mmCIF file of the protein (N, C-alpha, C, O) and its ligand, coordinates in Angstrom:
data_MODEL
# 
_entry.id   MODEL 
# 
loop_
_entity.id 
_entity.type 
_entity.pdbx_number_of_molecules 
1 polymer     1 
2 non-polymer 1 
# 
_entity_poly.entity_id                      1 
_entity_poly.type                           'polypeptide(L)' 
_entity_poly.nstd_linkage                   no 
_entity_poly.nstd_monomer                   no 
_entity_poly.pdbx_seq_one_letter_code       
;(UNK)(UNK)(UNK)(UNK)(UNK)(UNK)(UNK)(UNK)(UNK)(UNK)(UNK)(UNK)(UNK)(UNK)(UNK)(UNK)
(UNK)(UNK)(UNK)(UNK)(UNK)(UNK)(UNK)(UNK)(UNK)(UNK)(UNK)(UNK)(UNK)(UNK)(UNK)(UNK)
(UNK)(UNK)(UNK)(UNK)(UNK)(UNK)(UNK)(UNK)(UNK)(UNK)(UNK)(UNK)(UNK)(UNK)(UNK)(UNK)
(UNK)(UNK)(UNK)(UNK)(UNK)
;
_entity_poly.pdbx_seq_one_letter_code_can   XXXXXXXXXXXXXXXXXXXXXXXXXXXXXXXXXXXXXXXXXXXXXXXXXXXXX 
_entity_poly.pdbx_strand_id                 A 
# 
loop_
_entity_poly_seq.entity_id 
_entity_poly_seq.num 
_entity_poly_seq.mon_id 
_entity_poly_seq.hetero 
1 1  UNK n 
1 2  UNK n 
1 3  UNK n 
1 4  UNK n 
1 5  UNK n 
1 6  UNK n 
1 7  UNK n 
1 8  UNK n 
1 9  UNK n 
1 10 UNK n 
1 11 UNK n 
1 12 UNK n 
1 13 UNK n 
1 14 UNK n 
1 15 UNK n 
1 16 UNK n 
1 17 UNK n 
1 18 UNK n 
1 19 UNK n 
1 20 UNK n 
1 21 UNK n 
1 22 UNK n 
1 23 UNK n 
1 24 UNK n 
1 25 UNK n 
1 26 UNK n 
1 27 UNK n 
1 28 UNK n 
1 29 UNK n 
1 30 UNK n 
1 31 UNK n 
1 32 UNK n 
1 33 UNK n 
1 34 UNK n 
1 35 UNK n 
1 36 UNK n 
1 37 UNK n 
1 38 UNK n 
1 39 UNK n 
1 40 UNK n 
1 41 UNK n 
1 42 UNK n 
1 43 UNK n 
1 44 UNK n 
1 45 UNK n 
1 46 UNK n 
1 47 UNK n 
1 48 UNK n 
1 49 UNK n 
1 50 UNK n 
1 51 UNK n 
1 52 UNK n 
1 53 UNK n 
# 
loop_
_struct_asym.id 
_struct_asym.entity_id 
A 1 
B 2 
# 
loop_
_chem_comp.id 
_chem_comp.type 
_chem_comp.mon_nstd_flag 
UNK 'L-peptide linking' . 
ZN  non-polymer         . 
# 
_pdbx_entity_nonpoly.entity_id   2 
_pdbx_entity_nonpoly.name        ? 
_pdbx_entity_nonpoly.comp_id     ZN 
# 
_pdbx_nonpoly_scheme.asym_id         B 
_pdbx_nonpoly_scheme.entity_id       2 
_pdbx_nonpoly_scheme.mon_id          ZN 
_pdbx_nonpoly_scheme.ndb_seq_num     1 
_pdbx_nonpoly_scheme.pdb_seq_num     101 
_pdbx_nonpoly_scheme.auth_seq_num    101 
_pdbx_nonpoly_scheme.pdb_mon_id      ZN 
_pdbx_nonpoly_scheme.auth_mon_id     ZN 
_pdbx_nonpoly_scheme.pdb_strand_id   A 
_pdbx_nonpoly_scheme.pdb_ins_code    . 
# 
loop_
_atom_site.group_PDB 
_atom_site.id 
_atom_site.type_symbol 
_atom_site.label_atom_id 
_atom_site.label_alt_id 
_atom_site.label_comp_id 
_atom_site.label_asym_id 
_atom_site.label_entity_id 
_atom_site.label_seq_id 
_atom_site.pdbx_PDB_ins_code 
_atom_site.Cartn_x 
_atom_site.Cartn_y 
_atom_site.Cartn_z 
_atom_site.occupancy 
_atom_site.B_iso_or_equiv 
_atom_site.pdbx_formal_charge 
_atom_site.auth_seq_id 
_atom_site.auth_comp_id 
_atom_site.auth_asym_id 
_atom_site.auth_atom_id 
_atom_site.pdbx_PDB_model_num 
ATOM   1   N  N  . UNK A 1 1  ? 84.424  99.846  139.384 1.00 0.00 ? 1   UNK A N  1 
ATOM   2   C  CA . UNK A 1 1  ? 85.740  100.109 138.760 1.00 0.00 ? 1   UNK A CA 1 
ATOM   3   C  C  . UNK A 1 1  ? 86.449  98.778  138.497 1.00 0.00 ? 1   UNK A C  1 
ATOM   4   O  O  . UNK A 1 1  ? 86.371  97.839  139.289 1.00 0.00 ? 1   UNK A O  1 
ATOM   5   N  N  . UNK A 1 2  ? 87.129  98.733  137.382 1.00 0.00 ? 2   UNK A N  1 
ATOM   6   C  CA . UNK A 1 2  ? 87.936  97.569  137.062 1.00 0.00 ? 2   UNK A CA 1 
ATOM   7   C  C  . UNK A 1 2  ? 89.391  97.967  136.979 1.00 0.00 ? 2   UNK A C  1 
ATOM   8   O  O  . UNK A 1 2  ? 89.731  99.119  136.713 1.00 0.00 ? 2   UNK A O  1 
ATOM   9   N  N  . UNK A 1 3  ? 90.243  96.981  137.213 1.00 0.00 ? 3   UNK A N  1 
ATOM   10  C  CA . UNK A 1 3  ? 91.674  97.156  136.980 1.00 0.00 ? 3   UNK A CA 1 
ATOM   11  C  C  . UNK A 1 3  ? 92.085  96.245  135.849 1.00 0.00 ? 3   UNK A C  1 
ATOM   12  O  O  . UNK A 1 3  ? 91.588  95.126  135.725 1.00 0.00 ? 3   UNK A O  1 
ATOM   13  N  N  . UNK A 1 4  ? 92.990  96.724  135.031 1.00 0.00 ? 4   UNK A N  1 
ATOM   14  C  CA . UNK A 1 4  ? 93.349  95.934  133.847 1.00 0.00 ? 4   UNK A CA 1 
ATOM   15  C  C  . UNK A 1 4  ? 94.845  96.017  133.567 1.00 0.00 ? 4   UNK A C  1 
ATOM   16  O  O  . UNK A 1 4  ? 95.488  97.050  133.753 1.00 0.00 ? 4   UNK A O  1 
ATOM   17  N  N  . UNK A 1 5  ? 95.369  94.878  133.110 1.00 0.00 ? 5   UNK A N  1 
ATOM   18  C  CA . UNK A 1 5  ? 96.724  94.855  132.597 1.00 0.00 ? 5   UNK A CA 1 
ATOM   19  C  C  . UNK A 1 5  ? 96.682  95.325  131.144 1.00 0.00 ? 5   UNK A C  1 
ATOM   20  O  O  . UNK A 1 5  ? 95.617  95.648  130.618 1.00 0.00 ? 5   UNK A O  1 
ATOM   21  N  N  . UNK A 1 6  ? 97.842  95.359  130.506 1.00 0.00 ? 6   UNK A N  1 
ATOM   22  C  CA . UNK A 1 6  ? 97.899  95.786  129.116 1.00 0.00 ? 6   UNK A CA 1 
ATOM   23  C  C  . UNK A 1 6  ? 97.003  94.922  128.212 1.00 0.00 ? 6   UNK A C  1 
ATOM   24  O  O  . UNK A 1 6  ? 96.421  95.407  127.242 1.00 0.00 ? 6   UNK A O  1 
ATOM   25  N  N  . UNK A 1 7  ? 96.910  93.648  128.554 1.00 0.00 ? 7   UNK A N  1 
ATOM   26  C  CA . UNK A 1 7  ? 96.192  92.698  127.712 1.00 0.00 ? 7   UNK A CA 1 
ATOM   27  C  C  . UNK A 1 7  ? 94.675  92.863  127.832 1.00 0.00 ? 7   UNK A C  1 
ATOM   28  O  O  . UNK A 1 7  ? 93.941  92.575  126.887 1.00 0.00 ? 7   UNK A O  1 
ATOM   29  N  N  . UNK A 1 8  ? 94.215  93.321  128.983 1.00 0.00 ? 8   UNK A N  1 
ATOM   30  C  CA . UNK A 1 8  ? 92.779  93.343  129.242 1.00 0.00 ? 8   UNK A CA 1 
ATOM   31  C  C  . UNK A 1 8  ? 92.180  94.730  129.301 1.00 0.00 ? 8   UNK A C  1 
ATOM   32  O  O  . UNK A 1 8  ? 91.022  94.883  129.687 1.00 0.00 ? 8   UNK A O  1 
ATOM   33  N  N  . UNK A 1 9  ? 92.932  95.730  128.932 1.00 0.00 ? 9   UNK A N  1 
ATOM   34  C  CA . UNK A 1 9  ? 92.399  97.083  129.006 1.00 0.00 ? 9   UNK A CA 1 
ATOM   35  C  C  . UNK A 1 9  ? 91.139  97.250  128.135 1.00 0.00 ? 9   UNK A C  1 
ATOM   36  O  O  . UNK A 1 9  ? 90.184  97.919  128.529 1.00 0.00 ? 9   UNK A O  1 
ATOM   37  N  N  . UNK A 1 10 ? 91.160  96.637  126.964 1.00 0.00 ? 10  UNK A N  1 
ATOM   38  C  CA . UNK A 1 10 ? 89.994  96.789  126.084 1.00 0.00 ? 10  UNK A CA 1 
ATOM   39  C  C  . UNK A 1 10 ? 88.768  96.048  126.630 1.00 0.00 ? 10  UNK A C  1 
ATOM   40  O  O  . UNK A 1 10 ? 87.636  96.501  126.463 1.00 0.00 ? 10  UNK A O  1 
ATOM   41  N  N  . UNK A 1 11 ? 89.002  94.919  127.277 1.00 0.00 ? 11  UNK A N  1 
ATOM   42  C  CA . UNK A 1 11 ? 87.916  94.195  127.926 1.00 0.00 ? 11  UNK A CA 1 
ATOM   43  C  C  . UNK A 1 11 ? 87.290  95.050  129.019 1.00 0.00 ? 11  UNK A C  1 
ATOM   44  O  O  . UNK A 1 11 ? 86.067  95.144  129.129 1.00 0.00 ? 11  UNK A O  1 
ATOM   45  N  N  . UNK A 1 12 ? 88.140  95.668  129.819 1.00 0.00 ? 12  UNK A N  1 
ATOM   46  C  CA . UNK A 1 12 ? 87.642  96.502  130.927 1.00 0.00 ? 12  UNK A CA 1 
ATOM   47  C  C  . UNK A 1 12 ? 86.839  97.681  130.383 1.00 0.00 ? 12  UNK A C  1 
ATOM   48  O  O  . UNK A 1 12 ? 85.765  98.001  130.893 1.00 0.00 ? 12  UNK A O  1 
ATOM   49  N  N  . UNK A 1 13 ? 87.365  98.318  129.352 1.00 0.00 ? 13  UNK A N  1 
ATOM   50  C  CA . UNK A 1 13 ? 86.640  99.461  128.757 1.00 0.00 ? 13  UNK A CA 1 
ATOM   51  C  C  . UNK A 1 13 ? 85.278  99.016  128.224 1.00 0.00 ? 13  UNK A C  1 
ATOM   52  O  O  . UNK A 1 13 ? 84.270  99.692  128.429 1.00 0.00 ? 13  UNK A O  1 
ATOM   53  N  N  . UNK A 1 14 ? 85.263  97.871  127.539 1.00 0.00 ? 14  UNK A N  1 
ATOM   54  C  CA . UNK A 1 14 ? 83.985  97.370  127.020 1.00 0.00 ? 14  UNK A CA 1 
ATOM   55  C  C  . UNK A 1 14 ? 82.995  97.112  128.126 1.00 0.00 ? 14  UNK A C  1 
ATOM   56  O  O  . UNK A 1 14 ? 81.808  97.400  127.967 1.00 0.00 ? 14  UNK A O  1 
ATOM   57  N  N  . UNK A 1 15 ? 83.448  96.577  129.247 1.00 0.00 ? 15  UNK A N  1 
ATOM   58  C  CA . UNK A 1 15 ? 82.545  96.250  130.347 1.00 0.00 ? 15  UNK A CA 1 
ATOM   59  C  C  . UNK A 1 15 ? 81.989  97.518  130.990 1.00 0.00 ? 15  UNK A C  1 
ATOM   60  O  O  . UNK A 1 15 ? 80.807  97.574  131.332 1.00 0.00 ? 15  UNK A O  1 
ATOM   61  N  N  . UNK A 1 16 ? 82.821  98.519  131.153 1.00 0.00 ? 16  UNK A N  1 
ATOM   62  C  CA . UNK A 1 16 ? 82.344  99.771  131.736 1.00 0.00 ? 16  UNK A CA 1 
ATOM   63  C  C  . UNK A 1 16 ? 81.346  100.446 130.792 1.00 0.00 ? 16  UNK A C  1 
ATOM   64  O  O  . UNK A 1 16 ? 80.321  100.965 131.232 1.00 0.00 ? 16  UNK A O  1 
ATOM   65  N  N  . UNK A 1 17 ? 81.646  100.435 129.521 1.00 0.00 ? 17  UNK A N  1 
ATOM   66  C  CA . UNK A 1 17 ? 80.736  101.036 128.548 1.00 0.00 ? 17  UNK A CA 1 
ATOM   67  C  C  . UNK A 1 17 ? 79.391  100.324 128.563 1.00 0.00 ? 17  UNK A C  1 
ATOM   68  O  O  . UNK A 1 17 ? 78.339  100.962 128.519 1.00 0.00 ? 17  UNK A O  1 
ATOM   69  N  N  . UNK A 1 18 ? 79.434  98.980  128.625 1.00 0.00 ? 18  UNK A N  1 
ATOM   70  C  CA . UNK A 1 18 ? 78.185  98.208  128.680 1.00 0.00 ? 18  UNK A CA 1 
ATOM   71  C  C  . UNK A 1 18 ? 77.388  98.510  129.929 1.00 0.00 ? 18  UNK A C  1 
ATOM   72  O  O  . UNK A 1 18 ? 76.164  98.624  129.873 1.00 0.00 ? 18  UNK A O  1 
ATOM   73  N  N  . UNK A 1 19 ? 78.071  98.642  131.065 1.00 0.00 ? 19  UNK A N  1 
ATOM   74  C  CA . UNK A 1 19 ? 77.365  98.832  132.323 1.00 0.00 ? 19  UNK A CA 1 
ATOM   75  C  C  . UNK A 1 19 ? 76.875  100.254 132.503 1.00 0.00 ? 19  UNK A C  1 
ATOM   76  O  O  . UNK A 1 19 ? 75.744  100.478 132.934 1.00 0.00 ? 19  UNK A O  1 
ATOM   77  N  N  . UNK A 1 20 ? 77.720  101.209 132.175 1.00 0.00 ? 20  UNK A N  1 
ATOM   78  C  CA . UNK A 1 20 ? 77.411  102.603 132.486 1.00 0.00 ? 20  UNK A CA 1 
ATOM   79  C  C  . UNK A 1 20 ? 76.892  103.358 131.280 1.00 0.00 ? 20  UNK A C  1 
ATOM   80  O  O  . UNK A 1 20 ? 76.279  104.416 131.424 1.00 0.00 ? 20  UNK A O  1 
ATOM   81  N  N  . UNK A 1 21 ? 77.130  102.825 130.094 1.00 0.00 ? 21  UNK A N  1 
ATOM   82  C  CA . UNK A 1 21 ? 76.751  103.508 128.851 1.00 0.00 ? 21  UNK A CA 1 
ATOM   83  C  C  . UNK A 1 21 ? 77.336  104.904 128.808 1.00 0.00 ? 21  UNK A C  1 
ATOM   84  O  O  . UNK A 1 21 ? 76.720  105.841 128.300 1.00 0.00 ? 21  UNK A O  1 
ATOM   85  N  N  . UNK A 1 22 ? 78.524  105.023 129.344 1.00 0.00 ? 22  UNK A N  1 
ATOM   86  C  CA . UNK A 1 22 ? 79.274  106.282 129.305 1.00 0.00 ? 22  UNK A CA 1 
ATOM   87  C  C  . UNK A 1 22 ? 80.685  105.989 128.862 1.00 0.00 ? 22  UNK A C  1 
ATOM   88  O  O  . UNK A 1 22 ? 81.151  104.853 128.946 1.00 0.00 ? 22  UNK A O  1 
ATOM   89  N  N  . UNK A 1 23 ? 81.354  106.999 128.399 1.00 0.00 ? 23  UNK A N  1 
ATOM   90  C  CA . UNK A 1 23 ? 82.768  106.836 128.087 1.00 0.00 ? 23  UNK A CA 1 
ATOM   91  C  C  . UNK A 1 23 ? 83.536  106.599 129.379 1.00 0.00 ? 23  UNK A C  1 
ATOM   92  O  O  . UNK A 1 23 ? 83.380  107.358 130.335 1.00 0.00 ? 23  UNK A O  1 
ATOM   93  N  N  . UNK A 1 24 ? 84.354  105.567 129.421 1.00 0.00 ? 24  UNK A N  1 
ATOM   94  C  CA . UNK A 1 24 ? 85.072  105.261 130.657 1.00 0.00 ? 24  UNK A CA 1 
ATOM   95  C  C  . UNK A 1 24 ? 86.214  106.249 130.919 1.00 0.00 ? 24  UNK A C  1 
ATOM   96  O  O  . UNK A 1 24 ? 86.743  106.897 130.016 1.00 0.00 ? 24  UNK A O  1 
ATOM   97  N  N  . UNK A 1 25 ? 86.556  106.324 132.200 1.00 0.00 ? 25  UNK A N  1 
ATOM   98  C  CA . UNK A 1 25 ? 87.716  107.128 132.612 1.00 0.00 ? 25  UNK A CA 1 
ATOM   99  C  C  . UNK A 1 25 ? 88.852  106.160 132.855 1.00 0.00 ? 25  UNK A C  1 
ATOM   100 O  O  . UNK A 1 25 ? 88.796  105.343 133.774 1.00 0.00 ? 25  UNK A O  1 
ATOM   101 N  N  . UNK A 1 26 ? 89.877  106.249 132.038 1.00 0.00 ? 26  UNK A N  1 
ATOM   102 C  CA . UNK A 1 26 ? 91.027  105.349 132.134 1.00 0.00 ? 26  UNK A CA 1 
ATOM   103 C  C  . UNK A 1 26 ? 92.204  106.107 132.719 1.00 0.00 ? 26  UNK A C  1 
ATOM   104 O  O  . UNK A 1 26 ? 92.608  107.156 132.218 1.00 0.00 ? 26  UNK A O  1 
ATOM   105 N  N  . UNK A 1 27 ? 92.746  105.541 133.804 1.00 0.00 ? 27  UNK A N  1 
ATOM   106 C  CA . UNK A 1 27 ? 93.919  106.158 134.438 1.00 0.00 ? 27  UNK A CA 1 
ATOM   107 C  C  . UNK A 1 27 ? 94.994  105.126 134.612 1.00 0.00 ? 27  UNK A C  1 
ATOM   108 O  O  . UNK A 1 27 ? 94.711  103.938 134.766 1.00 0.00 ? 27  UNK A O  1 
ATOM   109 N  N  . UNK A 1 28 ? 96.225  105.573 134.589 1.00 0.00 ? 28  UNK A N  1 
ATOM   110 C  CA . UNK A 1 28 ? 97.333  104.668 134.848 1.00 0.00 ? 28  UNK A CA 1 
ATOM   111 C  C  . UNK A 1 28 ? 97.459  104.434 136.348 1.00 0.00 ? 28  UNK A C  1 
ATOM   112 O  O  . UNK A 1 28 ? 97.578  105.376 137.132 1.00 0.00 ? 28  UNK A O  1 
ATOM   113 N  N  . UNK A 1 29 ? 97.429  103.156 136.733 1.00 0.00 ? 29  UNK A N  1 
ATOM   114 C  CA . UNK A 1 29 ? 97.500  102.813 138.149 1.00 0.00 ? 29  UNK A CA 1 
ATOM   115 C  C  . UNK A 1 29 ? 98.829  103.219 138.749 1.00 0.00 ? 29  UNK A C  1 
ATOM   116 O  O  . UNK A 1 29 ? 98.899  103.591 139.921 1.00 0.00 ? 29  UNK A O  1 
ATOM   117 N  N  . UNK A 1 30 ? 99.877  103.151 137.957 1.00 0.00 ? 30  UNK A N  1 
ATOM   118 C  CA . UNK A 1 30 ? 101.206 103.410 138.510 1.00 0.00 ? 30  UNK A CA 1 
ATOM   119 C  C  . UNK A 1 30 ? 101.383 104.834 139.015 1.00 0.00 ? 30  UNK A C  1 
ATOM   120 O  O  . UNK A 1 30 ? 102.384 105.140 139.663 1.00 0.00 ? 30  UNK A O  1 
ATOM   121 N  N  . UNK A 1 31 ? 100.436 105.697 138.732 1.00 0.00 ? 31  UNK A N  1 
ATOM   122 C  CA . UNK A 1 31 ? 100.494 107.053 139.275 1.00 0.00 ? 31  UNK A CA 1 
ATOM   123 C  C  . UNK A 1 31 ? 99.836  107.112 140.648 1.00 0.00 ? 31  UNK A C  1 
ATOM   124 O  O  . UNK A 1 31 ? 99.864  108.149 141.311 1.00 0.00 ? 31  UNK A O  1 
ATOM   125 N  N  . UNK A 1 32 ? 99.246  106.003 141.071 1.00 0.00 ? 32  UNK A N  1 
ATOM   126 C  CA . UNK A 1 32 ? 98.525  105.988 142.337 1.00 0.00 ? 32  UNK A CA 1 
ATOM   127 C  C  . UNK A 1 32 ? 99.238  105.132 143.379 1.00 0.00 ? 32  UNK A C  1 
ATOM   128 O  O  . UNK A 1 32 ? 100.133 104.351 143.058 1.00 0.00 ? 32  UNK A O  1 
ATOM   129 N  N  . UNK A 1 33 ? 98.829  105.294 144.611 1.00 0.00 ? 33  UNK A N  1 
ATOM   130 C  CA . UNK A 1 33 ? 99.466  104.572 145.709 1.00 0.00 ? 33  UNK A CA 1 
ATOM   131 C  C  . UNK A 1 33 ? 99.221  103.079 145.678 1.00 0.00 ? 33  UNK A C  1 
ATOM   132 O  O  . UNK A 1 33 ? 100.055 102.309 146.154 1.00 0.00 ? 33  UNK A O  1 
ATOM   133 N  N  . UNK A 1 34 ? 98.088  102.648 145.125 1.00 0.00 ? 34  UNK A N  1 
ATOM   134 C  CA . UNK A 1 34 ? 97.756  101.228 145.161 1.00 0.00 ? 34  UNK A CA 1 
ATOM   135 C  C  . UNK A 1 34 ? 98.478  100.415 144.106 1.00 0.00 ? 34  UNK A C  1 
ATOM   136 O  O  . UNK A 1 34 ? 98.236  99.213  143.992 1.00 0.00 ? 34  UNK A O  1 
ATOM   137 N  N  . UNK A 1 35 ? 99.348  101.024 143.340 1.00 0.00 ? 35  UNK A N  1 
ATOM   138 C  CA . UNK A 1 35 ? 99.955  100.377 142.188 1.00 0.00 ? 35  UNK A CA 1 
ATOM   139 C  C  . UNK A 1 35 ? 100.546 98.998  142.497 1.00 0.00 ? 35  UNK A C  1 
ATOM   140 O  O  . UNK A 1 35 ? 100.322 98.048  141.746 1.00 0.00 ? 35  UNK A O  1 
ATOM   141 N  N  . UNK A 1 36 ? 101.279 98.884  143.571 1.00 0.00 ? 36  UNK A N  1 
ATOM   142 C  CA . UNK A 1 36 ? 102.001 97.644  143.828 1.00 0.00 ? 36  UNK A CA 1 
ATOM   143 C  C  . UNK A 1 36 ? 101.113 96.496  144.262 1.00 0.00 ? 36  UNK A C  1 
ATOM   144 O  O  . UNK A 1 36 ? 101.483 95.334  144.095 1.00 0.00 ? 36  UNK A O  1 
ATOM   145 N  N  . UNK A 1 37 ? 99.959  96.795  144.810 1.00 0.00 ? 37  UNK A N  1 
ATOM   146 C  CA . UNK A 1 37 ? 99.123  95.740  145.381 1.00 0.00 ? 37  UNK A CA 1 
ATOM   147 C  C  . UNK A 1 37 ? 97.895  95.431  144.523 1.00 0.00 ? 37  UNK A C  1 
ATOM   148 O  O  . UNK A 1 37 ? 97.062  94.612  144.911 1.00 0.00 ? 37  UNK A O  1 
ATOM   149 N  N  . UNK A 1 38 ? 97.778  96.063  143.388 1.00 0.00 ? 38  UNK A N  1 
ATOM   150 C  CA . UNK A 1 38 ? 96.568  95.884  142.579 1.00 0.00 ? 38  UNK A CA 1 
ATOM   151 C  C  . UNK A 1 38 ? 96.830  94.922  141.425 1.00 0.00 ? 38  UNK A C  1 
ATOM   152 O  O  . UNK A 1 38 ? 97.805  95.068  140.687 1.00 0.00 ? 38  UNK A O  1 
ATOM   153 N  N  . UNK A 1 39 ? 95.966  93.960  141.285 1.00 0.00 ? 39  UNK A N  1 
ATOM   154 C  CA . UNK A 1 39 ? 96.089  93.058  140.151 1.00 0.00 ? 39  UNK A CA 1 
ATOM   155 C  C  . UNK A 1 39 ? 94.912  93.252  139.199 1.00 0.00 ? 39  UNK A C  1 
ATOM   156 O  O  . UNK A 1 39 ? 93.853  93.763  139.564 1.00 0.00 ? 39  UNK A O  1 
ATOM   157 N  N  . UNK A 1 40 ? 95.148  92.822  137.969 1.00 0.00 ? 40  UNK A N  1 
ATOM   158 C  CA . UNK A 1 40 ? 94.149  92.906  136.914 1.00 0.00 ? 40  UNK A CA 1 
ATOM   159 C  C  . UNK A 1 40 ? 92.853  92.215  137.338 1.00 0.00 ? 40  UNK A C  1 
ATOM   160 O  O  . UNK A 1 40 ? 92.892  91.168  137.985 1.00 0.00 ? 40  UNK A O  1 
ATOM   161 N  N  . UNK A 1 41 ? 91.712  92.793  136.979 1.00 0.00 ? 41  UNK A N  1 
ATOM   162 C  CA . UNK A 1 41 ? 90.430  92.190  137.323 1.00 0.00 ? 41  UNK A CA 1 
ATOM   163 C  C  . UNK A 1 41 ? 90.143  90.946  136.484 1.00 0.00 ? 41  UNK A C  1 
ATOM   164 O  O  . UNK A 1 41 ? 89.199  90.214  136.780 1.00 0.00 ? 41  UNK A O  1 
ATOM   165 N  N  . UNK A 1 42 ? 90.921  90.697  135.467 1.00 0.00 ? 42  UNK A N  1 
ATOM   166 C  CA . UNK A 1 42 ? 90.630  89.618  134.519 1.00 0.00 ? 42  UNK A CA 1 
ATOM   167 C  C  . UNK A 1 42 ? 91.708  88.545  134.454 1.00 0.00 ? 42  UNK A C  1 
ATOM   168 O  O  . UNK A 1 42 ? 91.514  87.502  133.829 1.00 0.00 ? 42  UNK A O  1 
ATOM   169 N  N  . UNK A 1 43 ? 92.832  88.798  135.093 1.00 0.00 ? 43  UNK A N  1 
ATOM   170 C  CA . UNK A 1 43 ? 93.884  87.773  135.190 1.00 0.00 ? 43  UNK A CA 1 
ATOM   171 C  C  . UNK A 1 43 ? 94.739  88.107  136.418 1.00 0.00 ? 43  UNK A C  1 
ATOM   172 O  O  . UNK A 1 43 ? 94.379  88.984  137.203 1.00 0.00 ? 43  UNK A O  1 
ATOM   173 N  N  . UNK A 1 44 ? 95.841  87.428  136.580 1.00 0.00 ? 44  UNK A N  1 
ATOM   174 C  CA . UNK A 1 44 ? 96.667  87.610  137.763 1.00 0.00 ? 44  UNK A CA 1 
ATOM   175 C  C  . UNK A 1 44 ? 97.827  88.599  137.574 1.00 0.00 ? 44  UNK A C  1 
ATOM   176 O  O  . UNK A 1 44 ? 98.667  88.765  138.459 1.00 0.00 ? 44  UNK A O  1 
ATOM   177 N  N  . UNK A 1 45 ? 97.854  89.238  136.427 1.00 0.00 ? 45  UNK A N  1 
ATOM   178 C  CA . UNK A 1 45 ? 98.931  90.200  136.178 1.00 0.00 ? 45  UNK A CA 1 
ATOM   179 C  C  . UNK A 1 45 ? 98.741  91.458  137.004 1.00 0.00 ? 45  UNK A C  1 
ATOM   180 O  O  . UNK A 1 45 ? 97.642  91.732  137.485 1.00 0.00 ? 45  UNK A O  1 
ATOM   181 N  N  . UNK A 1 46 ? 99.803  92.216  137.166 1.00 0.00 ? 46  UNK A N  1 
ATOM   182 C  CA . UNK A 1 46 ? 99.724  93.493  137.843 1.00 0.00 ? 46  UNK A CA 1 
ATOM   183 C  C  . UNK A 1 46 ? 98.927  94.459  136.982 1.00 0.00 ? 46  UNK A C  1 
ATOM   184 O  O  . UNK A 1 46 ? 99.154  94.552  135.776 1.00 0.00 ? 46  UNK A O  1 
ATOM   185 N  N  . UNK A 1 47 ? 97.996  95.178  137.595 1.00 0.00 ? 47  UNK A N  1 
ATOM   186 C  CA . UNK A 1 47 ? 97.197  96.136  136.848 1.00 0.00 ? 47  UNK A CA 1 
ATOM   187 C  C  . UNK A 1 47 ? 98.023  97.348  136.437 1.00 0.00 ? 47  UNK A C  1 
ATOM   188 O  O  . UNK A 1 47 ? 98.842  97.861  137.200 1.00 0.00 ? 47  UNK A O  1 
ATOM   189 N  N  . UNK A 1 48 ? 97.779  97.786  135.209 1.00 0.00 ? 48  UNK A N  1 
ATOM   190 C  CA . UNK A 1 48 ? 98.439  98.995  134.714 1.00 0.00 ? 48  UNK A CA 1 
ATOM   191 C  C  . UNK A 1 48 ? 97.446  100.149 134.629 1.00 0.00 ? 48  UNK A C  1 
ATOM   192 O  O  . UNK A 1 48 ? 97.810  101.317 134.769 1.00 0.00 ? 48  UNK A O  1 
ATOM   193 N  N  . UNK A 1 49 ? 96.192  99.798  134.399 1.00 0.00 ? 49  UNK A N  1 
ATOM   194 C  CA . UNK A 1 49 ? 95.178  100.832 134.259 1.00 0.00 ? 49  UNK A CA 1 
ATOM   195 C  C  . UNK A 1 49 ? 94.015  100.590 135.217 1.00 0.00 ? 49  UNK A C  1 
ATOM   196 O  O  . UNK A 1 49 ? 93.693  99.451  135.555 1.00 0.00 ? 49  UNK A O  1 
ATOM   197 N  N  . UNK A 1 50 ? 93.400  101.673 135.643 1.00 0.00 ? 50  UNK A N  1 
ATOM   198 C  CA . UNK A 1 50 ? 92.087  101.596 136.281 1.00 0.00 ? 50  UNK A CA 1 
ATOM   199 C  C  . UNK A 1 50 ? 91.059  102.146 135.312 1.00 0.00 ? 50  UNK A C  1 
ATOM   200 O  O  . UNK A 1 50 ? 91.313  103.120 134.603 1.00 0.00 ? 50  UNK A O  1 
ATOM   201 N  N  . UNK A 1 51 ? 89.903  101.517 135.289 1.00 0.00 ? 51  UNK A N  1 
ATOM   202 C  CA . UNK A 1 51 ? 88.850  101.943 134.362 1.00 0.00 ? 51  UNK A CA 1 
ATOM   203 C  C  . UNK A 1 51 ? 87.582  102.169 135.175 1.00 0.00 ? 51  UNK A C  1 
ATOM   204 O  O  . UNK A 1 51 ? 87.047  101.247 135.791 1.00 0.00 ? 51  UNK A O  1 
ATOM   205 N  N  . UNK A 1 52 ? 87.117  103.400 135.164 1.00 0.00 ? 52  UNK A N  1 
ATOM   206 C  CA . UNK A 1 52 ? 85.930  103.774 135.922 1.00 0.00 ? 52  UNK A CA 1 
ATOM   207 C  C  . UNK A 1 52 ? 84.958  104.499 135.017 1.00 0.00 ? 52  UNK A C  1 
ATOM   208 O  O  . UNK A 1 52 ? 85.350  105.022 133.973 1.00 0.00 ? 52  UNK A O  1 
ATOM   209 N  N  . UNK A 1 53 ? 83.706  104.536 135.401 1.00 0.00 ? 53  UNK A N  1 
ATOM   210 C  CA . UNK A 1 53 ? 82.722  105.218 134.575 1.00 0.00 ? 53  UNK A CA 1 
ATOM   211 C  C  . UNK A 1 53 ? 82.586  106.664 135.009 1.00 0.00 ? 53  UNK A C  1 
ATOM   212 O  O  . UNK A 1 53 ? 81.799  107.412 134.429 1.00 0.00 ? 53  UNK A O  1 
HETATM 213 ZN ZN . ZN  B 2 .  ? 94.768  91.001  132.651 1.00 0.00 2 101 ZN  A ZN 1 
# 
C-alpha cells in the first residue's frame, strides 16, 4: 500500500497498477484513524489518499 498527497496520487496509482496489474483501491486517508500521522510515500506532505491493490 502507498500513501499519497494530492500531487502524487497519480504516481501511487501507476505504481500499484504496475505491481499488481489490477485497478487500485483509492481511499481518502482523512476518513481513517491514521490520518494525522501518515505522510505521503513520495514526499514529506501529509497523505490524503491511500492506494492499495
Ligand atoms: Zn507527495
